[in-house]
N, C-alpha and C positions, 0 to 999 in steps of 0.2 A: 695032159696032168691037171687033178683037181684045184680049184683056188684055194691054196693056203693050205693042201696035203703035206706037206712036208716045211717043220718050222725052223728047220737047220739052225738047231737052239735060242732062237729067238724067244723070249718070254711071253712077248705081244702076240705073238702069231700064234702060240698056243694056248692065250689066256680066254676068258668067259666072252668076251667081245668077239673073238674070232671066231670059236663054234659058234655064237647067235648069227653070224652075219654069212656064214656058210650054211646054216640051217632055216634061214630066212627064207620064205617064198617071194624072191622078187620081180616075179613076171607078172603080180598084180601092180605094179610103177612102171614109170617110164624109163627105169631103167632096167628092165629086162632079165630076162634069167641070168644067172652070176656067170653062168659058161658063156654068156656072150657079150660079157662087160670089155671095152674097148682096155687095150694094154694101159692108157693113162690112168684110167681109174684104179684098176687094179693095184697099179704102182704107187698111187697116190694112198689107195685103203692102207698099201703094205706100209707105207711110210708112218700113218698116223697111227696103227696099230701097234710098231716098235716103238711110239715115242712115250716116255713119262709125263711128257705135259698134258694136261685135259685139251683134247683136239676133238673137232668135227667135220665131218665133211658136209656142206650142202649142195645137191649136185643139180644140175638142170637148173630150169626157170623156176619149179615149185620149191627148190631147195630140199630132195630128199636127205633124211639125216643119217649119216653114218658116222658112228663115235668111236672113242678105244676105251678102255676100262677107265683111266681117269676122271673121263668126262663122265661115263657113268654115276661115279659117287656124285660129282657135281649136282648131274640130275635128278638125285633123290628118287622120291617117289614116282617120279615120271618113266623111268626106267624100270623094265624094256622098252614102256610104248613108245619114246620117242624113234627107235630105230625103223627106219623105212616112212618114217611119217615127214611130211612136206614142214618146214621149220614153224610156218606162221600158224599152223594148226596146234603144233607140240607146245609154243610157247603164245598162246595168245593175248596175253597181256600186253607183251614187247611184240604184237606182230609187225607195227607199220617201222619199226624200226629196223626189223629183221628185213623185211619189203627193200628198205634201201639199202642195207648191204649185201642182197642179193643183186640188187638192179645196180648198184655200184660195180661191183667186182666180174659182174660178168660183160660190164662195160670196158673192163681191163684196168680197173683201179683199186688201189689198196685203202685201207682205214685201219688205223687204231685209236685205243683210247687208255689213256691211265685212270685209274678209282672212278671209273662210270659209275652215277649212282643210278640204280633201278629199281624197281619194285615187283618183284615177283612172289608168284603165288606160291608158298609152300604149307602142305598140312592144310590144305583149305584156305590161309591165312595171308593177306597182304605180309610182304616183310621188305623192308628196305635193305639193299645188299651194293656191295662197290665192287666194282670188276673191271681187270684190265683183259682188254680185247684187241686182237691183233687180225684182221682180217685180207686174205691174198688170193685172186683169183689163181684157179689151175686150169691149164690148157688142156683139150682134149686132143683127141689121134690127128685132128685135122690143125691144130695151134693155136685154135681158138678160144677163148674162155668158156670154160662147161660148166665150171661148178665154184666153189668157194671155200678155201681150206683156213677153218676159224683155229685161232687159242685162246681158250678161255682161262682166265685165273682167276678166283673168287678172293677179293683182300678186303672182304668186310671184316675181320678180327683186327687187321693192320691198320685200317681205317676206326675203326671205333677205339682199341686201343691209343691211337694217336690224336684221336678227337680227346681221348680222357685225360693223357699226357699235356697237351694242349691246356685243356682247362685247370689241370692243376697247376701247370705253369703260371697261367693267366692270375689263377687264385693265387698261386704263391708270391707272383708281383706285384699284385693287390696287395696282400700283407705285407711286403717287405715293404711298399710305399706306405701303407698305413703305418708299419710300425717307426717307420724314418719319420713320417710327418707327425706321429706322436712324440717319439724322443725327441724331433727340435722344438716340438711345445713344450716338452718338459723342460727342456734345456733353457729355452727362452724364458719360461717361468720360474727356475731356478735363478737364472740371471736377475731376471726384475725382483724376486725376493731376496736374493742377497743384497742387491742395492739399496730396497727400502728396507732390509735389515741392519745394512751399514749407516743407513739416513736414522733410523729409528733408534739405533746406538746412542750416535751423536744428540740427537733431539732432547731423549731422555735425561740424559746426563746434564744439557744445558738446562732444559726444564726443573730438573731438580734441585739446580745451584739456583736459579731462578725465585722458584717457590720460598728459600729462605730467604733471598732481599728481601722478596715481596712482604714475607709475614715481620722482618723487622722496621719495613716501613709502614706496614699496617701497625703493629701493634704500635708503634710508635703514635700514629696518629688518631690511634683510638684512645690513645693516655691523654694527649693533647687535648682532643675534644671534652674529657671529662674535666681536665684541668681549666680549661674557660668551658664553663656550662655557658655562662651568660654573654659573652664576646660573638655577636651574631658575624662579625665579620671573620673573624677566626671559624666559627663552625660552618661557614659558607664553604670557606677554602678547605676544609678539614673534609668535606663530604665530598668536593671535586675531586680530590685528590683519593680519596678512598673508592671514590666510584673507578679511578682510572685503575686502584690496585685490583679490583674486582674483575676489570676487563683483563688484566693480565693475569688472573688468576685464571680466567676461562680459557684464555690463549694456553697456558702451560698443562691444564687440564686436558685440551685436546692434543697437544701435542705428547700428552705422556698417555694419552688412549694409542696413538698411532704407533707408539715407540711399547706398545701392550706392557706399560710397566705402570697403569693406574690399577690401586685396589678396586676389587671388584666383589661382590657379595652375591653370588649366586644362588636361586633357588628352583626349585621347579617350578615350572608355570607352563599353563595352559595356553596353548597362543588365541583362543578365542577371547580371550580376556584383553587381547592388544586394544582393540576401537574403544572398550569399555572406561579404559582410563585414557587413551590418546584422543578419541574423537572430538570432543571440545578444543582443544589446546590446537589439534591439525586444523580445524576448520577457522579457529580465529588467526592461526599464521598464515594461512593459504589465502585467505578471502572468500567474500562470498560468489566472485566468478569462477573458482575452483569448484568441481564437485570430487567428492571422495569416495570410488568405488571398492569395496573391502568384500571381496570373496573369501572365504574360508572353509574347509571341509566341515561337514558337520561331526566328525570325530576325531580329532586331529591329534596326532601324538605329542606328550610334552615332551619340553626342552630345558635344561638346567642352566639359566643365565639369569647376569642380573638385568632384573626388569627395569631398573632406571635407566640404564646405557642401552639397550634394546628401544626402547620407546624413543629415546634421544638420538640413536641410529635413524630408525623410520623418521623421526621429523626432520632432520637433517637430509634424508634422500628427498622427501616431501617436497622439501624448499627447493632442491636442486632443479626436479620434478619442474613446480611451479615457475622457477625463472627459465627452462630451458621452453615451455610453451606461454613465453611471453605474459603468465599470470593469466590464461584460459583456458579451459580442458579439462578433460576428466583424467585424475589418476589414479592407477588401481594397483591395491594392495592385497594381495592374494597370498595364499599359504597353500602346501602340499605336502602329505606323506609319498617319501620316496625311497626308494633303496639303490644304491649304488653298488655296483658290480665292480671289479676290476678294472675294465675296461673306461668304465665313466670316471675312474678317479685319476687316471692318464693326465698329466701336467697340474693334477691340484694338491693343495697341500694336505688331504686328509685319505684316510682310509676306508675301503668296502665296509657299508653297514647300511644300517635305518637312519634317514636324516628327515627334518621339517626343512624344507623351503619356503624363507618367504621374499618374497618379490613385490619391488616398487618398480611400477609401469609408466612412462610417459610418452605421448605423442608430440614431442617437440623437436628441437632441430635435428637431433643426434649429432653424435662426434665420430670424426675422422678416425681412423685405425692409429694414426702418430699421435692425436690427442689422447685416444682410449691408455694407449703405452705408457701415458704419464698421468691417468686417472688419479691415482693412489699416491702420489706423490706431495709429501706437506709443501702447502704454499702455491701450488700449482691451480691456476685459475683461468677459465678465461672470458669472467666476470668482467666489469669494467672497475676501472680502481677504484676503491671505498665500497664497494658491492660483494665483497667477501675476501675472507681470508686464503680460502684455498687450502682448509683445514676439515670441510665437512666428511669428503670420501676416506682422506685420511684416518681419520676418527673412525669412522665404521670398519676401513681396514682391520686397523687396530684391535679394535671391540671383538670382530667376529673370531678373527685368528686366534685372541686371547681366551676366547670363549668355546675354542676345540674346534672351528668351524672353518668357513672357506665362503668367499665372497668372490664375484665375478661381474662382469659387465659386460652384455652387448648390446650393441649399438651400429645405427648406418646414417648417415648424414640424409637429414630429410625424414627419417622413418621411425624417431625416437629413440628411447632408452631403454633398458630392463636391467635392473640391478639386482642381483639374487646372491641372498645370503644363506648358508647352508649351517644349520645347526644338530650335532648327534642327537639322537632319541633319549628321553631320560624315562626307565622303565620305573620311576618312583612315581609316587601320589603327588600331586600339588598340594603346598601346604597353606594351611589357612592364613589369611594376611592378619597380623597380630595389631590389635589398634595401638598407636601411637600413646605413647607416656607423655603428660604434660606436665613440663618440667620450669616453665615461665615462673611460676612461683615459688619454686625452691631449687634457685640457682645458685647461692650459695650456701655455705655450710663454717663450721670450726673445725673439722678434721686436719690432718697435719699430711701433706704432700710432699713428696721428693722430686724435686725436678732435677733433669739427668738430660742436659744440653751442651753441645760444646762450642755453639755458636754463641759467642757473647750478647751481642743485638737481640738473635731472638730468646735466649735466657733472660735479659734482662727484663724485656718487654711481658714474657709469661709469668715472669714470677710477682713483677708489678699488677698485673691484672687479675692473680690469684689472692695476692694478696687482698685487694680489693673488694671481692667477693666474699672478705671473711678467714679464709685460710691460713693455716700456718705454715709456713714455705721454707725447706732446706732445698739447697741446691749443689748440685755434683757438677763438675766440667767433664765427665767423661763415665762411661762405663766402671774403670779400675776404681776411682776415689767413691764411685756409688757404693760397689760393692764393700769395700773397706768400712762405710758407714755402718753399712747394713749387720757388717759379720760384725761390729764393735756396739752391735744393740739397738740399735735403731730400728724402731718399729712404726714406720707412718702409714698410713691407711691406704694412700695409692701410690705409687710410682708414675710420673708422667714421662715417660722417656723418647728422646729422640730415638728412631731406628738405626740409623747408619751413623757410628762415631770411630773416631781411632782409639787406640788400646787394646789388650787383649779380652776384658772382659765386654761382650756384646750384650746387645738390648735383650736379646732372646737369653741369656745367662742369668741377666735381673728377673726375666718373668718366669724362670724356672726356680730361682730360689723364693720368688713370690709365692707359686704357687703351692710349694713345699710347706708355706709356714701353716700353723694352726692359731687362729682361722687364717686362710690365704690372705695376701694382701693384695687388691685390686690394681690391677695396669693396664695404664693407657698410653698407648704410642702415639707418635705423630713423625711425619715424614714429609717432604716435596714428592717422594715414592718409596715403594715398598722394596726395591729391588726383588731378590728371591729370599729374603733373611724369612719375612714372617709366612709367604705363602708358596703353595704351589705355584707356576704360572700365576701370581698375584691374584690367585682367588684365596681370598680372608675365610677361615673358619669361623664359626657362629662366636667360638670361646677368644675370640683376638677383637679386641677394641682398637678400631685407629683414628687419628684424627687428622687428616690432610692438611698439610698447608697450602695456602695461607690459609689462619682461620680468623674468624671475629671474637671479641670481647664474649659474645652472647652464645657464639658455638663452643666456646672454651668451657663456659662457665656451665651452660647445659651439659654437653659431652661429660664432664667430672662430675658433676649432680648424678648423671646417668649411671656410671660404670660403680662409683660410691653405693647408689641405690640398689643395685643389682646384685652387690656384692653382699649388703644386708640380706637381701630376700632372699638369698640362697640359703 
């Protein structure tokens, strides 16, 4: 009976490859005519044709290829050329691999590979593929290995999908790790911010009360000095006491800066003017052995800040840098226009947007992570006793935050420190600096002033100082009594009022009454700090006049004269 003449219902025996095998001229191969094939070969061929798995027979030492329909799909463009072709000629790019397969199996061995990576030529181009391969010897009629039966399953799509899954999983793990790290950093920033906020609330309240005490002391000291102008001993001791009051005032000013309760007078400012007003002062403060390297962009964005406080912050940072370098080296002050995206703001106290980043860099001793975590705390310092209050960085922190920005420190032990301040960009044009008005010769007057102050010591000293300047002074112990006097017909030229007082009528109510008068009555506020009554985040508007406590007689007289004069000019 002719080979495969009866399919017996088997689809594989009736398929394309069964027909091609019957029609192929095998007499030109070592297998000889199909009718003379040994029974072992015909049985093996029938078995592979019936299998749905991609299978190929490599017969004899040359590995003549006989395969089924499933394998023909895998063979692609090489089908039907592979039929009856030695395996090394059919797959020349993996000839060495297949030679080893044939030799191993004809010696009685077996081979198997899971997801084996190979490079095969497909459509004339090399292509990376992955295969599951299983090789077993096939016995001839003499029971010796005469050929190799191979099961060939391509797993390329599975491997590509698996690699993609692994990459996605890895990327996801990285993203999760990054998110966890960012969240941990943000939580740590929040804890630190809450701690500093709590300390700020305490220090701000203490500074406010302390400024009132200082004002009483300072006012009476100045009155005493005026009362005893010819007593050298009194003048010497009063001067020493006033100097101590000024040191206390500076201390409270730094505390208020940290607590973000200092009154700021921001204006649109071009950072290119930084060194213009600060260079000489910096060089004098830092000494000749320090070189200052200022690097600013040619066209920096403008920022809306209190210029005096910005210069004070840069001066504090430069002095810290000098001390870290033991008085010798280069301090770099740099500026940069930057755009912060949402990921850049993780853990920061600012929103995405356009910023100007000002940085002060030194090459000093640097800080450990433990010290860096406390760098912004008030009174924390690593300097020896008597060489610093520990309020420099605290003041910088408070000023930058109060200006709507963010400050951060980068430092390594032995590698120096970088303090970076971020300020929001202002799209307004910078204002031209106004020439100061000289009031030294016009610090007194004959106008009527209503002094509204609940602290008796402060009130008494202020009234006497104003009366000595020639003014007519009326007093009210709080806002309620002041409003009764005003509604009863009192028409002062100026209301000099404390900001925070007991009672229902606030200082802002008195200012509202003053604005409604025709002509308007001038108002000068005074306070240890402004809280939130006069300003938004303690940023004073141009029409608000504030004299911060403690003040000297000259500061009081000049500020009163200035406010009265500006009212006349309006």
